[in-house]
Backbone as XML, in Angstrom:
<?xml version="1.0"?>
<chain id="A" units="angstrom">
  <residue number="1" name="UNK">
    <atom name="N" x="16.537" y="27.851" z="11.573"/>
    <atom name="CA" x="14.861" y="27.477" z="12.125"/>
    <atom name="C" x="14.417" y="29.066" z="12.215"/>
  </residue>
  <residue number="2" name="UNK">
    <atom name="N" x="15.101" y="29.552" z="12.811"/>
    <atom name="CA" x="14.687" y="31.123" z="13.245"/>
    <atom name="C" x="14.173" y="31.902" z="11.866"/>
  </residue>
  <residue number="3" name="UNK">
    <atom name="N" x="15.119" y="31.792" z="10.748"/>
    <atom name="CA" x="14.857" y="32.402" z="9.314"/>
    <atom name="C" x="13.626" y="31.548" z="8.983"/>
  </residue>
  <residue number="4" name="UNK">
    <atom name="N" x="12.978" y="30.632" z="9.027"/>
    <atom name="CA" x="11.878" y="29.777" z="8.631"/>
    <atom name="C" x="10.811" y="30.455" z="9.346"/>
  </residue>
  <residue number="5" name="UNK">
    <atom name="N" x="10.999" y="30.646" z="10.804"/>
    <atom name="CA" x="9.761" y="31.208" z="11.350"/>
    <atom name="C" x="9.568" y="32.402" z="11.079"/>
  </residue>
  <residue number="6" name="UNK">
    <atom name="N" x="10.276" y="33.562" z="10.845"/>
    <atom name="CA" x="10.424" y="34.762" z="10.473"/>
    <atom name="C" x="9.608" y="34.643" z="9.242"/>
  </residue>
  <residue number="7" name="UNK">
    <atom name="N" x="9.954" y="33.943" z="8.020"/>
    <atom name="CA" x="9.466" y="33.705" z="6.586"/>
    <atom name="C" x="7.896" y="33.304" z="7.011"/>
  </residue>
  <residue number="8" name="UNK">
    <atom name="N" x="7.771" y="32.574" z="7.670"/>
    <atom name="CA" x="6.204" y="32.050" z="7.777"/>
    <atom name="C" x="5.274" y="33.331" z="8.617"/>
  </residue>
  <residue number="9" name="UNK">
    <atom name="N" x="5.910" y="33.861" z="9.460"/>
    <atom name="CA" x="5.246" y="35.031" z="10.082"/>
    <atom name="C" x="4.951" y="36.003" z="9.115"/>
  </residue>
  <residue number="10" name="UNK">
    <atom name="N" x="6.091" y="36.590" z="8.290"/>
    <atom name="CA" x="5.872" y="37.536" z="7.358"/>
    <atom name="C" x="4.970" y="37.261" z="6.434"/>
  </residue>
  <residue number="11" name="UNK">
    <atom name="N" x="4.852" y="35.883" z="5.802"/>
    <atom name="CA" x="3.888" y="35.540" z="4.885"/>
    <atom name="C" x="2.385" y="35.601" z="5.682"/>
  </residue>
  <residue number="12" name="UNK">
    <atom name="N" x="2.436" y="35.019" z="6.965"/>
    <atom name="CA" x="0.984" y="35.406" z="7.480"/>
    <atom name="C" x="0.572" y="36.674" z="7.612"/>
  </residue>
  <residue number="13" name="UNK">
    <atom name="N" x="1.274" y="37.476" z="8.035"/>
    <atom name="CA" x="0.750" y="39.134" z="8.231"/>
    <atom name="C" x="0.536" y="39.719" z="6.917"/>
  </residue>
  <residue number="14" name="UNK">
    <atom name="N" x="1.369" y="39.325" z="5.874"/>
    <atom name="CA" x="1.231" y="39.858" z="4.643"/>
    <atom name="C" x="-0.227" y="39.370" z="3.936"/>
  </residue>
  <residue number="15" name="UNK">
    <atom name="N" x="-0.487" y="38.188" z="4.159"/>
    <atom name="CA" x="-1.683" y="37.884" z="3.505"/>
    <atom name="C" x="-2.797" y="38.329" z="4.506"/>
  </residue>
  <residue number="16" name="UNK">
    <atom name="N" x="-2.803" y="38.475" z="5.527"/>
    <atom name="CA" x="-3.650" y="38.990" z="6.513"/>
    <atom name="C" x="-3.978" y="40.263" z="6.423"/>
  </residue>
  <residue number="17" name="UNK">
    <atom name="N" x="-2.952" y="41.302" z="5.925"/>
    <atom name="CA" x="-3.107" y="42.637" z="6.002"/>
    <atom name="C" x="-3.554" y="43.206" z="4.537"/>
  </residue>
  <residue number="18" name="UNK">
    <atom name="N" x="-3.018" y="42.126" z="3.457"/>
    <atom name="CA" x="-3.359" y="42.320" z="2.088"/>
    <atom name="C" x="-5.009" y="42.019" z="1.810"/>
  </residue>
  <residue number="19" name="UNK">
    <atom name="N" x="-5.344" y="41.006" z="2.023"/>
    <atom name="CA" x="-6.662" y="40.550" z="1.776"/>
    <atom name="C" x="-7.836" y="41.240" z="2.582"/>
  </residue>
  <residue number="20" name="UNK">
    <atom name="N" x="-8.839" y="41.787" z="2.270"/>
    <atom name="CA" x="-9.926" y="42.259" z="3.037"/>
    <atom name="C" x="-10.580" y="40.875" z="4.009"/>
  </residue>
  <residue number="21" name="UNK">
    <atom name="N" x="-11.080" y="41.094" z="5.108"/>
    <atom name="CA" x="-11.822" y="40.299" z="5.874"/>
    <atom name="C" x="-13.103" y="39.647" z="5.422"/>
  </residue>
  <residue number="22" name="UNK">
    <atom name="N" x="-13.790" y="38.833" z="5.396"/>
    <atom name="CA" x="-14.733" y="38.508" z="4.750"/>
    <atom name="C" x="-15.770" y="38.565" z="6.032"/>
  </residue>
  <residue number="23" name="UNK">
    <atom name="N" x="-17.130" y="38.754" z="5.742"/>
    <atom name="CA" x="-18.113" y="39.101" z="6.702"/>
    <atom name="C" x="-18.763" y="37.655" z="6.797"/>
  </residue>
  <residue number="24" name="UNK">
    <atom name="N" x="-19.550" y="37.452" z="8.140"/>
    <atom name="CA" x="-19.997" y="36.084" z="8.327"/>
    <atom name="C" x="-20.909" y="35.385" z="7.101"/>
  </residue>
  <residue number="25" name="UNK">
    <atom name="N" x="-22.038" y="36.480" z="6.547"/>
    <atom name="CA" x="-22.655" y="35.919" z="5.500"/>
    <atom name="C" x="-21.899" y="35.507" z="4.223"/>
  </residue>
  <residue number="26" name="UNK">
    <atom name="N" x="-20.823" y="36.060" z="4.037"/>
    <atom name="CA" x="-19.884" y="36.009" z="3.011"/>
    <atom name="C" x="-19.411" y="34.556" z="2.973"/>
  </residue>
  <residue number="27" name="UNK">
    <atom name="N" x="-19.012" y="34.161" z="4.271"/>
    <atom name="CA" x="-18.075" y="32.876" z="4.787"/>
    <atom name="C" x="-19.331" y="31.872" z="4.722"/>
  </residue>
  <residue number="28" name="UNK">
    <atom name="N" x="-20.535" y="32.234" z="4.847"/>
    <atom name="CA" x="-21.260" y="31.194" z="5.023"/>
    <atom name="C" x="-21.892" y="30.887" z="3.474"/>
  </residue>
  <residue number="29" name="UNK">
    <atom name="N" x="-21.580" y="31.896" z="2.592"/>
    <atom name="CA" x="-22.039" y="31.898" z="1.138"/>
    <atom name="C" x="-21.216" y="30.735" z="0.728"/>
  </residue>
  <residue number="30" name="UNK">
    <atom name="N" x="-19.640" y="30.982" z="0.734"/>
    <atom name="CA" x="-18.568" y="30.426" z="0.191"/>
    <atom name="C" x="-18.768" y="28.846" z="0.680"/>
  </residue>
  <residue number="31" name="UNK">
    <atom name="N" x="-18.959" y="28.830" z="2.213"/>
    <atom name="CA" x="-19.257" y="27.313" z="2.459"/>
    <atom name="C" x="-20.263" y="26.726" z="2.061"/>
  </residue>
  <residue number="32" name="UNK">
    <atom name="N" x="-21.348" y="27.304" z="1.423"/>
    <atom name="CA" x="-22.574" y="26.341" z="0.949"/>
    <atom name="C" x="-22.336" y="26.343" z="-0.563"/>
  </residue>
  <residue number="33" name="UNK">
    <atom name="N" x="-21.755" y="27.194" z="-1.074"/>
    <atom name="CA" x="-21.520" y="27.096" z="-2.750"/>
    <atom name="C" x="-20.269" y="26.205" z="-2.928"/>
  </residue>
  <residue number="34" name="UNK">
    <atom name="N" x="-19.311" y="26.268" z="-2.039"/>
    <atom name="CA" x="-18.067" y="25.451" z="-2.633"/>
    <atom name="C" x="-17.411" y="24.608" z="-1.380"/>
  </residue>
  <residue number="35" name="UNK">
    <atom name="N" x="-17.322" y="24.742" z="-0.263"/>
    <atom name="CA" x="-16.663" y="23.846" z="0.557"/>
    <atom name="C" x="-17.424" y="22.997" z="0.855"/>
  </residue>
  <residue number="36" name="UNK">
    <atom name="N" x="-18.586" y="22.803" z="1.146"/>
    <atom name="CA" x="-19.439" y="21.554" z="1.630"/>
    <atom name="C" x="-19.258" y="20.581" z="0.137"/>
  </residue>
  <residue number="37" name="UNK">
    <atom name="N" x="-19.925" y="21.248" z="-0.916"/>
    <atom name="CA" x="-19.722" y="20.228" z="-2.154"/>
    <atom name="C" x="-18.226" y="19.769" z="-2.352"/>
  </residue>
  <residue number="38" name="UNK">
    <atom name="N" x="-17.430" y="20.509" z="-2.249"/>
    <atom name="CA" x="-16.174" y="19.751" z="-2.387"/>
    <atom name="C" x="-15.877" y="18.657" z="-1.298"/>
  </residue>
  <residue number="39" name="UNK">
    <atom name="N" x="-16.242" y="18.967" z="0.168"/>
    <atom name="CA" x="-16.214" y="18.073" z="0.800"/>
    <atom name="C" x="-16.677" y="16.528" z="0.657"/>
  </residue>
  <residue number="40" name="UNK">
    <atom name="N" x="-17.993" y="17.042" z="0.393"/>
    <atom name="CA" x="-18.852" y="15.800" z="-0.208"/>
    <atom name="C" x="-18.282" y="14.870" z="-1.200"/>
  </residue>
  <residue number="41" name="UNK">
    <atom name="N" x="-17.654" y="15.709" z="-1.987"/>
    <atom name="CA" x="-17.006" y="15.093" z="-3.205"/>
    <atom name="C" x="-15.750" y="14.294" z="-2.755"/>
  </residue>
  <residue number="42" name="UNK">
    <atom name="N" x="-15.146" y="15.104" z="-1.736"/>
    <atom name="CA" x="-14.016" y="14.276" z="-1.272"/>
    <atom name="C" x="-14.150" y="12.975" z="-0.576"/>
  </residue>
  <residue number="43" name="UNK">
    <atom name="N" x="-15.520" y="12.881" z="0.092"/>
    <atom name="CA" x="-15.710" y="11.636" z="0.628"/>
    <atom name="C" x="-16.243" y="10.565" z="-0.142"/>
  </residue>
  <residue number="44" name="UNK">
    <atom name="N" x="-17.040" y="11.122" z="-1.109"/>
    <atom name="CA" x="-17.335" y="9.851" z="-2.538"/>
    <atom name="C" x="-16.266" y="9.361" z="-3.077"/>
  </residue>
  <residue number="45" name="UNK">
    <atom name="N" x="-15.279" y="10.314" z="-3.436"/>
    <atom name="CA" x="-14.238" y="10.132" z="-3.888"/>
    <atom name="C" x="-13.106" y="8.875" z="-3.323"/>
  </residue>
  <residue number="46" name="UNK">
    <atom name="N" x="-12.979" y="9.403" z="-2.039"/>
    <atom name="CA" x="-12.372" y="8.509" z="-1.201"/>
    <atom name="C" x="-13.150" y="7.013" z="-0.910"/>
  </residue>
  <residue number="47" name="UNK">
    <atom name="N" x="-14.452" y="6.923" z="-0.791"/>
    <atom name="CA" x="-15.191" y="5.947" z="-0.714"/>
    <atom name="C" x="-14.950" y="4.982" z="-1.929"/>
  </residue>
  <residue number="48" name="UNK">
    <atom name="N" x="-15.065" y="5.720" z="-3.059"/>
    <atom name="CA" x="-15.068" y="4.856" z="-4.464"/>
    <atom name="C" x="-13.546" y="4.344" z="-4.436"/>
  </residue>
  <residue number="49" name="UNK">
    <atom name="N" x="-12.523" y="5.023" z="-4.105"/>
    <atom name="CA" x="-11.071" y="4.734" z="-4.312"/>
    <atom name="C" x="-10.788" y="3.679" z="-3.141"/>
  </residue>
  <residue number="50" name="UNK">
    <atom name="N" x="-11.476" y="3.668" z="-1.925"/>
    <atom name="CA" x="-11.302" y="2.789" z="-1.150"/>
    <atom name="C" x="-11.671" y="1.273" z="-1.440"/>
  </residue>
  <residue number="51" name="UNK">
    <atom name="N" x="-12.888" y="1.509" z="-1.827"/>
    <atom name="CA" x="-13.389" y="0.133" z="-2.581"/>
    <atom name="C" x="-12.834" y="-0.516" z="-3.406"/>
  </residue>
  <residue number="52" name="UNK">
    <atom name="N" x="-12.328" y="0.391" z="-4.233"/>
    <atom name="CA" x="-11.923" y="-0.187" z="-5.646"/>
    <atom name="C" x="-10.303" y="-0.584" z="-5.380"/>
  </residue>
  <residue number="53" name="UNK">
    <atom name="N" x="-9.759" y="-0.017" z="-4.637"/>
    <atom name="CA" x="-8.154" y="-0.486" z="-4.236"/>
    <atom name="C" x="-8.288" y="-1.228" z="-3.212"/>
  </residue>
</chain>
């Protein structure tokens, strides 16, 4: 269990130090362009599958 915790901690630190941070305006652009449409698509697909099945 300790090895798993250390591996996850290493992975989190590695990703955090490797990739640059996003500014607020960049995060908003990503959200409006990609994340919100994906969320709406997910809701629509879930609704269709719920009715169909």
